[in-house]
PyMOL Python script that loads the backbone (N, CA, C, O; Angstrom):
from pymol import cmd

cmd.read_pdbstr("""\
ATOM      1  N   MET A   1     -43.168  25.222  12.934  1.00  0.00           N
ATOM      2  CA  MET A   1     -44.363  25.869  13.408  1.00  0.00           C
ATOM      3  C   MET A   1     -45.505  25.482  12.474  1.00  0.00           C
ATOM      4  O   MET A   1     -45.363  25.481  11.251  1.00  0.00           O
ATOM      5  N   THR A   2     -46.630  25.157  13.080  1.00  0.00           N
ATOM      6  CA  THR A   2     -47.791  24.802  12.270  1.00  0.00           C
ATOM      7  C   THR A   2     -48.625  26.041  11.996  1.00  0.00           C
ATOM      8  O   THR A   2     -48.478  27.078  12.643  1.00  0.00           O
ATOM      9  N   GLU A   3     -49.494  25.900  11.025  1.00  0.00           N
ATOM     10  CA  GLU A   3     -50.355  27.016  10.638  1.00  0.00           C
ATOM     11  C   GLU A   3     -51.801  26.635  10.891  1.00  0.00           C
ATOM     12  O   GLU A   3     -52.164  25.459  10.859  1.00  0.00           O
ATOM     13  N   ASN A   4     -52.624  27.649  11.145  1.00  0.00           N
ATOM     14  CA  ASN A   4     -54.048  27.376  11.308  1.00  0.00           C
ATOM     15  C   ASN A   4     -54.707  27.300   9.936  1.00  0.00           C
ATOM     16  O   ASN A   4     -54.018  27.365   8.918  1.00  0.00           O
ATOM     17  N   ALA A   5     -56.025  27.164   9.893  1.00  0.00           N
ATOM     18  CA  ALA A   5     -56.751  27.004   8.631  1.00  0.00           C
ATOM     19  C   ALA A   5     -56.589  28.196   7.698  1.00  0.00           C
ATOM     20  O   ALA A   5     -56.729  28.047   6.484  1.00  0.00           O
ATOM     21  N   ASN A   6     -56.299  29.370   8.238  1.00  0.00           N
ATOM     22  CA  ASN A   6     -56.125  30.575   7.419  1.00  0.00           C
ATOM     23  C   ASN A   6     -54.689  30.747   6.928  1.00  0.00           C
ATOM     24  O   ASN A   6     -54.386  31.715   6.229  1.00  0.00           O
ATOM     25  N   GLY A   7     -53.809  29.823   7.285  1.00  0.00           N
ATOM     26  CA  GLY A   7     -52.416  29.916   6.859  1.00  0.00           C
ATOM     27  C   GLY A   7     -51.548  30.752   7.780  1.00  0.00           C
ATOM     28  O   GLY A   7     -50.369  30.963   7.496  1.00  0.00           O
ATOM     29  N   ALA A   8     -52.114  31.232   8.880  1.00  0.00           N
ATOM     30  CA  ALA A   8     -51.352  32.031   9.843  1.00  0.00           C
ATOM     31  C   ALA A   8     -50.699  31.105  10.864  1.00  0.00           C
ATOM     32  O   ALA A   8     -51.210  30.016  11.121  1.00  0.00           O
ATOM     33  N   PRO A   9     -49.574  31.523  11.449  1.00  0.00           N
ATOM     34  CA  PRO A   9     -48.939  30.691  12.481  1.00  0.00           C
ATOM     35  C   PRO A   9     -49.886  30.463  13.654  1.00  0.00           C
ATOM     36  O   PRO A   9     -50.635  31.358  14.043  1.00  0.00           O
ATOM     37  N   ASP A  10     -49.845  29.275  14.202  1.00  0.00           N
ATOM     38  CA  ASP A  10     -50.677  28.934  15.351  1.00  0.00           C
ATOM     39  C   ASP A  10     -50.135  29.672  16.576  1.00  0.00           C
ATOM     40  O   ASP A  10     -49.003  29.410  16.983  1.00  0.00           O
ATOM     41  N   PRO A  11     -50.905  30.586  17.179  1.00  0.00           N
ATOM     42  CA  PRO A  11     -50.402  31.384  18.300  1.00  0.00           C
ATOM     43  C   PRO A  11     -50.168  30.579  19.568  1.00  0.00           C
ATOM     44  O   PRO A  11     -49.458  31.044  20.460  1.00  0.00           O
ATOM     45  N   ASP A  12     -50.740  29.389  19.676  1.00  0.00           N
ATOM     46  CA  ASP A  12     -50.571  28.566  20.868  1.00  0.00           C
ATOM     47  C   ASP A  12     -49.325  27.693  20.814  1.00  0.00           C
ATOM     48  O   ASP A  12     -48.961  27.071  21.812  1.00  0.00           O
ATOM     49  N   GLU A  13     -48.673  27.639  19.668  1.00  0.00           N
ATOM     50  CA  GLU A  13     -47.492  26.801  19.515  1.00  0.00           C
ATOM     51  C   GLU A  13     -46.241  27.609  19.830  1.00  0.00           C
ATOM     52  O   GLU A  13     -46.102  28.753  19.398  1.00  0.00           O
ATOM     53  N   GLN A  14     -45.327  26.999  20.591  1.00  0.00           N
ATOM     54  CA  GLN A  14     -44.081  27.664  20.946  1.00  0.00           C
ATOM     55  C   GLN A  14     -43.195  27.796  19.714  1.00  0.00           C
ATOM     56  O   GLN A  14     -43.056  26.852  18.936  1.00  0.00           O
ATOM     57  N   GLU A  15     -42.601  28.965  19.542  1.00  0.00           N
ATOM     58  CA  GLU A  15     -41.709  29.207  18.412  1.00  0.00           C
ATOM     59  C   GLU A  15     -40.388  28.478  18.637  1.00  0.00           C
ATOM     60  O   GLU A  15     -39.864  28.458  19.750  1.00  0.00           O
ATOM     61  N   THR A  16     -39.856  27.880  17.574  1.00  0.00           N
ATOM     62  CA  THR A  16     -38.573  27.186  17.651  1.00  0.00           C
ATOM     63  C   THR A  16     -37.691  27.598  16.487  1.00  0.00           C
ATOM     64  O   THR A  16     -38.164  28.147  15.492  1.00  0.00           O
ATOM     65  N   LEU A  17     -36.421  27.329  16.628  1.00  0.00           N
ATOM     66  CA  LEU A  17     -35.455  27.549  15.558  1.00  0.00           C
ATOM     67  C   LEU A  17     -34.971  26.199  15.072  1.00  0.00           C
ATOM     68  O   LEU A  17     -35.007  25.221  15.818  1.00  0.00           O
ATOM     69  N   GLY A  18     -34.520  26.136  13.838  1.00  0.00           N
ATOM     70  CA  GLY A  18     -34.002  24.889  13.315  1.00  0.00           C
ATOM     71  C   GLY A  18     -35.118  23.950  12.902  1.00  0.00           C
ATOM     72  O   GLY A  18     -36.271  24.356  12.762  1.00  0.00           O
ATOM     73  N   ALA A  19     -34.764  22.705  12.713  1.00  0.00           N
ATOM     74  CA  ALA A  19     -35.726  21.703  12.291  1.00  0.00           C
ATOM     75  C   ALA A  19     -35.342  20.379  12.916  1.00  0.00           C
ATOM     76  O   ALA A  19     -34.203  20.190  13.345  1.00  0.00           O
ATOM     77  N   SER A  20     -36.288  19.470  12.966  1.00  0.00           N
ATOM     78  CA  SER A  20     -35.992  18.155  13.528  1.00  0.00           C
ATOM     79  C   SER A  20     -35.042  17.372  12.633  1.00  0.00           C
ATOM     80  O   SER A  20     -34.349  16.467  13.099  1.00  0.00           O
ATOM     81  N   SER A  21     -35.009  17.715  11.356  1.00  0.00           N
ATOM     82  CA  SER A  21     -34.051  17.114  10.428  1.00  0.00           C
ATOM     83  C   SER A  21     -33.709  18.156   9.370  1.00  0.00           C
ATOM     84  O   SER A  21     -34.539  19.005   9.044  1.00  0.00           O
ATOM     85  N   PRO A  22     -32.485  18.096   8.828  1.00  0.00           N
ATOM     86  CA  PRO A  22     -32.094  19.102   7.839  1.00  0.00           C
ATOM     87  C   PRO A  22     -32.971  19.071   6.594  1.00  0.00           C
ATOM     88  O   PRO A  22     -33.421  18.011   6.158  1.00  0.00           O
ATOM     89  N   GLU A  23     -33.202  20.237   6.039  1.00  0.00           N
ATOM     90  CA  GLU A  23     -33.925  20.343   4.777  1.00  0.00           C
ATOM     91  C   GLU A  23     -33.072  19.731   3.670  1.00  0.00           C
ATOM     92  O   GLU A  23     -31.857  19.928   3.668  1.00  0.00           O
ATOM     93  N   PRO A  24     -33.663  19.000   2.733  1.00  0.00           N
ATOM     94  CA  PRO A  24     -32.884  18.484   1.607  1.00  0.00           C
ATOM     95  C   PRO A  24     -32.218  19.639   0.857  1.00  0.00           C
ATOM     96  O   PRO A  24     -32.851  20.657   0.575  1.00  0.00           O
ATOM     97  N   GLY A  25     -30.946  19.469   0.542  1.00  0.00           N
ATOM     98  CA  GLY A  25     -30.213  20.490  -0.192  1.00  0.00           C
ATOM     99  C   GLY A  25     -29.804  21.675   0.650  1.00  0.00           C
ATOM    100  O   GLY A  25     -29.422  22.711   0.107  1.00  0.00           O
ATOM    101  N   SER A  26     -29.875  21.548   1.986  1.00  0.00           N
ATOM    102  CA  SER A  26     -29.546  22.675   2.858  1.00  0.00           C
ATOM    103  C   SER A  26     -28.049  22.925   2.950  1.00  0.00           C
ATOM    104  O   SER A  26     -27.630  23.964   3.459  1.00  0.00           O
ATOM    105  N   GLY A  27     -27.236  21.990   2.467  1.00  0.00           N
ATOM    106  CA  GLY A  27     -25.793  22.172   2.521  1.00  0.00           C
ATOM    107  C   GLY A  27     -25.174  21.623   3.792  1.00  0.00           C
ATOM    108  O   GLY A  27     -23.951  21.630   3.930  1.00  0.00           O
ATOM    109  N   LEU A  28     -25.992  21.144   4.728  1.00  0.00           N
ATOM    110  CA  LEU A  28     -25.449  20.639   5.976  1.00  0.00           C
ATOM    111  C   LEU A  28     -24.684  19.338   5.781  1.00  0.00           C
ATOM    112  O   LEU A  28     -23.873  18.964   6.629  1.00  0.00           O
ATOM    113  N   ASP A  29     -24.928  18.653   4.686  1.00  0.00           N
ATOM    114  CA  ASP A  29     -24.231  17.403   4.430  1.00  0.00           C
ATOM    115  C   ASP A  29     -23.154  17.561   3.362  1.00  0.00           C
ATOM    116  O   ASP A  29     -22.647  16.572   2.832  1.00  0.00           O
ATOM    117  N   ARG A  30     -22.808  18.803   3.050  1.00  0.00           N
ATOM    118  CA  ARG A  30     -21.810  19.068   2.017  1.00  0.00           C
ATOM    119  C   ARG A  30     -20.413  18.719   2.532  1.00  0.00           C
ATOM    120  O   ARG A  30     -20.101  18.949   3.700  1.00  0.00           O
ATOM    121  N   ASP A  31     -19.588  18.170   1.664  1.00  0.00           N
ATOM    122  CA  ASP A  31     -18.220  17.797   1.989  1.00  0.00           C
ATOM    123  C   ASP A  31     -17.431  19.043   2.378  1.00  0.00           C
ATOM    124  O   ASP A  31     -17.452  20.034   1.648  1.00  0.00           O
ATOM    125  N   PRO A  32     -16.728  19.011   3.526  1.00  0.00           N
ATOM    126  CA  PRO A  32     -15.932  20.170   3.939  1.00  0.00           C
ATOM    127  C   PRO A  32     -14.919  20.623   2.885  1.00  0.00           C
ATOM    128  O   PRO A  32     -14.550  21.797   2.851  1.00  0.00           O
ATOM    129  N   ASP A  33     -14.469  19.710   2.028  1.00  0.00           N
ATOM    130  CA  ASP A  33     -13.528  20.093   0.971  1.00  0.00           C
ATOM    131  C   ASP A  33     -14.162  21.052  -0.030  1.00  0.00           C
ATOM    132  O   ASP A  33     -13.452  21.731  -0.772  1.00  0.00           O
ATOM    133  N   GLU A  34     -15.494  21.113  -0.056  1.00  0.00           N
ATOM    134  CA  GLU A  34     -16.205  21.992  -0.983  1.00  0.00           C
ATOM    135  C   GLU A  34     -16.570  23.338  -0.357  1.00  0.00           C
ATOM    136  O   GLU A  34     -17.123  24.201  -1.038  1.00  0.00           O
ATOM    137  N   TRP A  35     -16.269  23.531   0.926  1.00  0.00           N
ATOM    138  CA  TRP A  35     -16.600  24.782   1.597  1.00  0.00           C
ATOM    139  C   TRP A  35     -15.794  25.926   1.009  1.00  0.00           C
ATOM    140  O   TRP A  35     -14.607  25.764   0.726  1.00  0.00           O
ATOM    141  N   ALA A  36     -16.415  27.070   0.823  1.00  0.00           N
ATOM    142  CA  ALA A  36     -15.715  28.256   0.318  1.00  0.00           C
ATOM    143  C   ALA A  36     -14.660  28.727   1.308  1.00  0.00           C
ATOM    144  O   ALA A  36     -13.640  29.285   0.903  1.00  0.00           O
ATOM    145  N   THR A  37     -14.890  28.510   2.598  1.00  0.00           N
ATOM    146  CA  THR A  37     -13.943  28.960   3.627  1.00  0.00           C
ATOM    147  C   THR A  37     -13.164  27.802   4.236  1.00  0.00           C
ATOM    148  O   THR A  37     -12.540  27.960   5.285  1.00  0.00           O
ATOM    149  N   GLY A  38     -13.192  26.654   3.597  1.00  0.00           N
ATOM    150  CA  GLY A  38     -12.559  25.456   4.144  1.00  0.00           C
ATOM    151  C   GLY A  38     -11.071  25.553   4.361  1.00  0.00           C
ATOM    152  O   GLY A  38     -10.524  24.850   5.211  1.00  0.00           O
ATOM    153  N   GLU A  39     -10.398  26.415   3.604  1.00  0.00           N
ATOM    154  CA  GLU A  39      -8.945  26.548   3.736  1.00  0.00           C
ATOM    155  C   GLU A  39      -8.536  27.561   4.803  1.00  0.00           C
ATOM    156  O   GLU A  39      -7.350  27.713   5.095  1.00  0.00           O
ATOM    157  N   GLU A  40      -9.515  28.253   5.385  1.00  0.00           N
ATOM    158  CA  GLU A  40      -9.206  29.208   6.454  1.00  0.00           C
ATOM    159  C   GLU A  40      -8.853  28.446   7.727  1.00  0.00           C
ATOM    160  O   GLU A  40      -9.240  27.287   7.882  1.00  0.00           O
ATOM    161  N   PRO A  41      -8.119  29.088   8.645  1.00  0.00           N
ATOM    162  CA  PRO A  41      -7.798  28.419   9.915  1.00  0.00           C
ATOM    163  C   PRO A  41      -9.072  28.041  10.666  1.00  0.00           C
ATOM    164  O   PRO A  41     -10.089  28.727  10.573  1.00  0.00           O
ATOM    165  N   MET A  42      -9.001  26.939  11.412  1.00  0.00           N
ATOM    166  CA  MET A  42     -10.175  26.508  12.167  1.00  0.00           C
ATOM    167  C   MET A  42     -10.613  27.613  13.127  1.00  0.00           C
ATOM    168  O   MET A  42      -9.813  28.446  13.552  1.00  0.00           O
ATOM    169  N   THR A  43     -11.887  27.595  13.450  1.00  0.00           N
ATOM    170  CA  THR A  43     -12.441  28.596  14.360  1.00  0.00           C
ATOM    171  C   THR A  43     -12.053  28.257  15.796  1.00  0.00           C
ATOM    172  O   THR A  43     -11.612  27.144  16.080  1.00  0.00           O
ATOM    173  N   SER A  44     -12.217  29.209  16.686  1.00  0.00           N
ATOM    174  CA  SER A  44     -11.903  28.954  18.095  1.00  0.00           C
ATOM    175  C   SER A  44     -12.849  27.898  18.671  1.00  0.00           C
ATOM    176  O   SER A  44     -12.446  27.107  19.524  1.00  0.00           O
ATOM    177  N   ALA A  45     -14.097  27.881  18.214  1.00  0.00           N
ATOM    178  CA  ALA A  45     -15.041  26.860  18.679  1.00  0.00           C
ATOM    179  C   ALA A  45     -14.606  25.468  18.216  1.00  0.00           C
ATOM    180  O   ALA A  45     -14.656  24.510  18.987  1.00  0.00           O
ATOM    181  N   GLN A  46     -14.178  25.362  16.955  1.00  0.00           N
ATOM    182  CA  GLN A  46     -13.687  24.077  16.452  1.00  0.00           C
ATOM    183  C   GLN A  46     -12.467  23.637  17.247  1.00  0.00           C
ATOM    184  O   GLN A  46     -12.353  22.475  17.637  1.00  0.00           O
ATOM    185  N   ARG A  47     -11.556  24.574  17.484  1.00  0.00           N
ATOM    186  CA  ARG A  47     -10.317  24.260  18.207  1.00  0.00           C
ATOM    187  C   ARG A  47     -10.625  23.726  19.611  1.00  0.00           C
ATOM    188  O   ARG A  47     -10.052  22.726  20.043  1.00  0.00           O
ATOM    189  N   SER A  48     -11.523  24.397  20.305  1.00  0.00           N
ATOM    190  CA  SER A  48     -11.874  23.990  21.664  1.00  0.00           C
ATOM    191  C   SER A  48     -12.527  22.610  21.683  1.00  0.00           C
ATOM    192  O   SER A  48     -12.156  21.754  22.487  1.00  0.00           O
ATOM    193  N   TYR A  49     -13.499  22.397  20.799  1.00  0.00           N
ATOM    194  CA  TYR A  49     -14.202  21.117  20.767  1.00  0.00           C
ATOM    195  C   TYR A  49     -13.275  20.000  20.312  1.00  0.00           C
ATOM    196  O   TYR A  49     -13.315  18.896  20.856  1.00  0.00           O
ATOM    197  N   LEU A  50     -12.446  20.280  19.325  1.00  0.00           N
ATOM    198  CA  LEU A  50     -11.505  19.279  18.833  1.00  0.00           C
ATOM    199  C   LEU A  50     -10.500  18.913  19.918  1.00  0.00           C
ATOM    200  O   LEU A  50     -10.121  17.748  20.041  1.00  0.00           O
ATOM    201  N   ASP A  51     -10.065  19.888  20.702  1.00  0.00           N
ATOM    202  CA  ASP A  51      -9.154  19.621  21.813  1.00  0.00           C
ATOM    203  C   ASP A  51      -9.810  18.666  22.810  1.00  0.00           C
ATOM    204  O   ASP A  51      -9.177  17.719  23.275  1.00  0.00           O
ATOM    205  N   THR A  52     -11.070  18.916  23.135  1.00  0.00           N
ATOM    206  CA  THR A  52     -11.800  18.044  24.061  1.00  0.00           C
ATOM    207  C   THR A  52     -11.917  16.629  23.510  1.00  0.00           C
ATOM    208  O   THR A  52     -11.626  15.659  24.210  1.00  0.00           O
ATOM    209  N   LEU A  53     -12.342  16.513  22.257  1.00  0.00           N
ATOM    210  CA  LEU A  53     -12.501  15.188  21.645  1.00  0.00           C
ATOM    211  C   LEU A  53     -11.176  14.444  21.549  1.00  0.00           C
ATOM    212  O   LEU A  53     -11.111  13.250  21.839  1.00  0.00           O
ATOM    213  N   ALA A  54     -10.118  15.146  21.144  1.00  0.00           N
ATOM    214  CA  ALA A  54      -8.810  14.508  20.991  1.00  0.00           C
ATOM    215  C   ALA A  54      -8.281  14.028  22.342  1.00  0.00           C
ATOM    216  O   ALA A  54      -7.727  12.933  22.438  1.00  0.00           O
ATOM    217  N   ARG A  55      -8.449  14.839  23.382  1.00  0.00           N
ATOM    218  CA  ARG A  55      -8.011  14.425  24.725  1.00  0.00           C
ATOM    219  C   ARG A  55      -8.755  13.167  25.162  1.00  0.00           C
ATOM    220  O   ARG A  55      -8.148  12.229  25.680  1.00  0.00           O
ATOM    221  N   GLU A  56     -10.067  13.150  24.953  1.00  0.00           N
ATOM    222  CA  GLU A  56     -10.865  11.981  25.333  1.00  0.00           C
ATOM    223  C   GLU A  56     -10.429  10.736  24.570  1.00  0.00           C
ATOM    224  O   GLU A  56     -10.481   9.627  25.101  1.00  0.00           O
ATOM    225  N   ALA A  57      -9.999  10.920  23.327  1.00  0.00           N
ATOM    226  CA  ALA A  57      -9.586   9.793  22.488  1.00  0.00           C
ATOM    227  C   ALA A  57      -8.114   9.439  22.679  1.00  0.00           C
ATOM    228  O   ALA A  57      -7.642   8.438  22.141  1.00  0.00           O
ATOM    229  N   GLY A  58      -7.384  10.260  23.446  1.00  0.00           N
ATOM    230  CA  GLY A  58      -5.957  10.011  23.642  1.00  0.00           C
ATOM    231  C   GLY A  58      -5.144  10.302  22.399  1.00  0.00           C
ATOM    232  O   GLY A  58      -4.104   9.682  22.177  1.00  0.00           O
ATOM    233  N   GLU A  59      -5.605  11.238  21.584  1.00  0.00           N
ATOM    234  CA  GLU A  59      -4.921  11.595  20.340  1.00  0.00           C
ATOM    235  C   GLU A  59      -4.314  12.983  20.430  1.00  0.00           C
ATOM    236  O   GLU A  59      -4.776  13.831  21.195  1.00  0.00           O
ATOM    237  N   GLU A  60      -3.276  13.202  19.642  1.00  0.00           N
ATOM    238  CA  GLU A  60      -2.715  14.539  19.460  1.00  0.00           C
ATOM    239  C   GLU A  60      -2.889  14.910  17.999  1.00  0.00           C
ATOM    240  O   GLU A  60      -2.617  14.110  17.104  1.00  0.00           O
ATOM    241  N   LEU A  61      -3.345  16.133  17.769  1.00  0.00           N
ATOM    242  CA  LEU A  61      -3.567  16.629  16.412  1.00  0.00           C
ATOM    243  C   LEU A  61      -2.816  17.940  16.234  1.00  0.00           C
ATOM    244  O   LEU A  61      -2.580  18.650  17.211  1.00  0.00           O
ATOM    245  N   PRO A  62      -2.435  18.275  14.999  1.00  0.00           N
ATOM    246  CA  PRO A  62      -1.771  19.561  14.756  1.00  0.00           C
ATOM    247  C   PRO A  62      -2.690  20.722  15.131  1.00  0.00           C
ATOM    248  O   PRO A  62      -3.908  20.632  14.978  1.00  0.00           O
ATOM    249  N   ALA A  63      -2.107  21.798  15.616  1.00  0.00           N
ATOM    250  CA  ALA A  63      -2.894  22.961  16.042  1.00  0.00           C
ATOM    251  C   ALA A  63      -3.173  23.925  14.901  1.00  0.00           C
ATOM    252  O   ALA A  63      -3.879  24.915  15.091  1.00  0.00           O
ATOM    253  N   ASP A  64      -2.633  23.655  13.718  1.00  0.00           N
ATOM    254  CA  ASP A  64      -2.794  24.580  12.588  1.00  0.00           C
ATOM    255  C   ASP A  64      -3.722  24.027  11.509  1.00  0.00           C
ATOM    256  O   ASP A  64      -3.489  24.238  10.319  1.00  0.00           O
ATOM    257  N   LEU A  65      -4.763  23.327  11.919  1.00  0.00           N
ATOM    258  CA  LEU A  65      -5.701  22.739  10.960  1.00  0.00           C
ATOM    259  C   LEU A  65      -6.567  23.810  10.304  1.00  0.00           C
ATOM    260  O   LEU A  65      -6.791  24.883  10.865  1.00  0.00           O
ATOM    261  N   THR A  66      -7.041  23.495   9.113  1.00  0.00           N
ATOM    262  CA  THR A  66      -8.017  24.360   8.442  1.00  0.00           C
ATOM    263  C   THR A  66      -9.411  24.027   8.972  1.00  0.00           C
ATOM    264  O   THR A  66      -9.594  23.045   9.692  1.00  0.00           O
ATOM    265  N   LYS A  67     -10.385  24.850   8.610  1.00  0.00           N
ATOM    266  CA  LYS A  67     -11.772  24.583   8.997  1.00  0.00           C
ATOM    267  C   LYS A  67     -12.222  23.213   8.489  1.00  0.00           C
ATOM    268  O   LYS A  67     -12.858  22.449   9.215  1.00  0.00           O
ATOM    269  N   ALA A  68     -11.885  22.915   7.239  1.00  0.00           N
ATOM    270  CA  ALA A  68     -12.307  21.646   6.645  1.00  0.00           C
ATOM    271  C   ALA A  68     -11.641  20.462   7.345  1.00  0.00           C
ATOM    272  O   ALA A  68     -12.298  19.465   7.645  1.00  0.00           O
ATOM    273  N   GLU A  69     -10.341  20.572   7.602  1.00  0.00           N
ATOM    274  CA  GLU A  69      -9.633  19.482   8.282  1.00  0.00           C
ATOM    275  C   GLU A  69     -10.186  19.275   9.689  1.00  0.00           C
ATOM    276  O   GLU A  69     -10.408  18.142  10.116  1.00  0.00           O
ATOM    277  N   ALA A  70     -10.405  20.370  10.401  1.00  0.00           N
ATOM    278  CA  ALA A  70     -10.945  20.276  11.758  1.00  0.00           C
ATOM    279  C   ALA A  70     -12.312  19.605  11.742  1.00  0.00           C
ATOM    280  O   ALA A  70     -12.601  18.762  12.591  1.00  0.00           O
ATOM    281  N   SER A  71     -13.152  19.974  10.782  1.00  0.00           N
ATOM    282  CA  SER A  71     -14.482  19.392  10.688  1.00  0.00           C
ATOM    283  C   SER A  71     -14.411  17.882  10.478  1.00  0.00           C
ATOM    284  O   SER A  71     -15.167  17.129  11.092  1.00  0.00           O
ATOM    285  N   LYS A  72     -13.515  17.449   9.623  1.00  0.00           N
ATOM    286  CA  LYS A  72     -13.363  16.013   9.364  1.00  0.00           C
ATOM    287  C   LYS A  72     -12.912  15.274  10.620  1.00  0.00           C
ATOM    288  O   LYS A  72     -13.426  14.198  10.928  1.00  0.00           O
ATOM    289  N   HIS A  73     -11.948  15.852  11.351  1.00  0.00           N
ATOM    290  CA  HIS A  73     -11.489  15.219  12.590  1.00  0.00           C
ATOM    291  C   HIS A  73     -12.607  15.191  13.630  1.00  0.00           C
ATOM    292  O   HIS A  73     -12.772  14.195  14.334  1.00  0.00           O
ATOM    293  N   ILE A  74     -13.368  16.269  13.732  1.00  0.00           N
ATOM    294  CA  ILE A  74     -14.484  16.315  14.679  1.00  0.00           C
ATOM    295  C   ILE A  74     -15.496  15.225  14.346  1.00  0.00           C
ATOM    296  O   ILE A  74     -15.935  14.499  15.238  1.00  0.00           O
ATOM    297  N   ASP A  75     -15.866  15.102  13.089  1.00  0.00           N
ATOM    298  CA  ASP A  75     -16.816  14.060  12.680  1.00  0.00           C
ATOM    299  C   ASP A  75     -16.287  12.673  13.031  1.00  0.00           C
ATOM    300  O   ASP A  75     -17.018  11.833  13.557  1.00  0.00           O
ATOM    301  N   ARG A  76     -15.017  12.443  12.737  1.00  0.00           N
ATOM    302  CA  ARG A  76     -14.409  11.136  12.999  1.00  0.00           C
ATOM    303  C   ARG A  76     -14.388  10.834  14.496  1.00  0.00           C
ATOM    304  O   ARG A  76     -14.786   9.751  14.925  1.00  0.00           O
ATOM    305  N   LEU A  77     -13.921  11.801  15.282  1.00  0.00           N
ATOM    306  CA  LEU A  77     -13.808  11.578  16.721  1.00  0.00           C
ATOM    307  C   LEU A  77     -15.175  11.463  17.393  1.00  0.00           C
ATOM    308  O   LEU A  77     -15.332  10.697  18.345  1.00  0.00           O
ATOM    309  N   GLN A  78     -16.153  12.205  16.915  1.00  0.00           N
ATOM    310  CA  GLN A  78     -17.514  12.065  17.447  1.00  0.00           C
ATOM    311  C   GLN A  78     -18.032  10.654  17.197  1.00  0.00           C
ATOM    312  O   GLN A  78     -18.628  10.036  18.080  1.00  0.00           O
ATOM    313  N   GLY A  79     -17.802  10.154  15.995  1.00  0.00           N
ATOM    314  CA  GLY A  79     -18.259   8.811  15.657  1.00  0.00           C
ATOM    315  C   GLY A  79     -17.593   7.743  16.498  1.00  0.00           C
ATOM    316  O   GLY A  79     -18.229   6.768  16.899  1.00  0.00           O
ATOM    317  N   GLU A  80     -16.303   7.932  16.762  1.00  0.00           N
ATOM    318  CA  GLU A  80     -15.569   6.955  17.562  1.00  0.00           C
ATOM    319  C   GLU A  80     -15.957   7.018  19.031  1.00  0.00           C
ATOM    320  O   GLU A  80     -15.938   6.000  19.723  1.00  0.00           O
ATOM    321  N   SER A  81     -16.308   8.204  19.512  1.00  0.00           N
ATOM    322  CA  SER A  81     -16.606   8.364  20.937  1.00  0.00           C
ATOM    323  C   SER A  81     -18.058   8.046  21.269  1.00  0.00           C
ATOM    324  O   SER A  81     -18.383   7.764  22.422  1.00  0.00           O
ATOM    325  N   GLY A  82     -18.925   8.089  20.276  1.00  0.00           N
ATOM    326  CA  GLY A  82     -20.342   7.885  20.534  1.00  0.00           C
ATOM    327  C   GLY A  82     -21.023   9.122  21.095  1.00  0.00           C
ATOM    328  O   GLY A  82     -22.162   9.044  21.555  1.00  0.00           O
ATOM    329  N   ARG A  83     -20.331  10.281  21.064  1.00  0.00           N
ATOM    330  CA  ARG A  83     -20.915  11.534  21.576  1.00  0.00           C
ATOM    331  C   ARG A  83     -22.155  11.919  20.783  1.00  0.00           C
ATOM    332  O   ARG A  83     -23.126  12.417  21.353  1.00  0.00           O
ATOM    333  N   VAL A  84     -22.129  11.695  19.490  1.00  0.00           N
ATOM    334  CA  VAL A  84     -23.256  12.054  18.634  1.00  0.00           C
ATOM    335  C   VAL A  84     -23.772  10.776  17.991  1.00  0.00           C
ATOM    336  O   VAL A  84     -23.035  10.058  17.316  1.00  0.00           O
ATOM    337  N   GLN A  85     -25.041  10.510  18.214  1.00  0.00           N
ATOM    338  CA  GLN A  85     -25.660   9.315  17.656  1.00  0.00           C
ATOM    339  C   GLN A  85     -26.324   9.659  16.339  1.00  0.00           C
ATOM    340  O   GLN A  85     -26.929  10.723  16.215  1.00  0.00           O
ATOM    341  N   ASP A  86     -26.223   8.774  15.343  1.00  0.00           N
ATOM    342  CA  ASP A  86     -26.944   8.972  14.081  1.00  0.00           C
ATOM    343  C   ASP A  86     -28.434   8.906  14.366  1.00  0.00           C
ATOM    344  O   ASP A  86     -28.890   8.130  15.206  1.00  0.00           O
ATOM    345  N   GLN A  87     -29.182   9.733  13.652  1.00  0.00           N
ATOM    346  CA  GLN A  87     -30.624   9.787  13.892  1.00  0.00           C
ATOM    347  C   GLN A  87     -31.385   9.110  12.803  1.00  0.00           C
ATOM    348  O   GLN A  87     -32.614   9.062  12.846  1.00  0.00           O
TER     349      GLN A  87
END
""", "prot")
cmd.dss("prot")
cmd.show_as("cartoon", "prot")
cmd.util.cbc("prot")
cmd.orient("prot")
């Protein structure tokens, strides 16, 4: 969101969440092995997305992955499938 000359938010600009690129040091590029919760079981969202990616890739993966392991597989499979393009 931009600000006007007085430093107030511009009322004509639509409010958005997130950013066009991650803030430096935001932790979004942190290694999953360093996550405080990385050893916990993967989330249901990770499980569902990983299942979709693995099926598309013709792969079978263990169902008892940790959050960190699931994240690594998701990153790998996304890169191989071209689902997510580097920006």
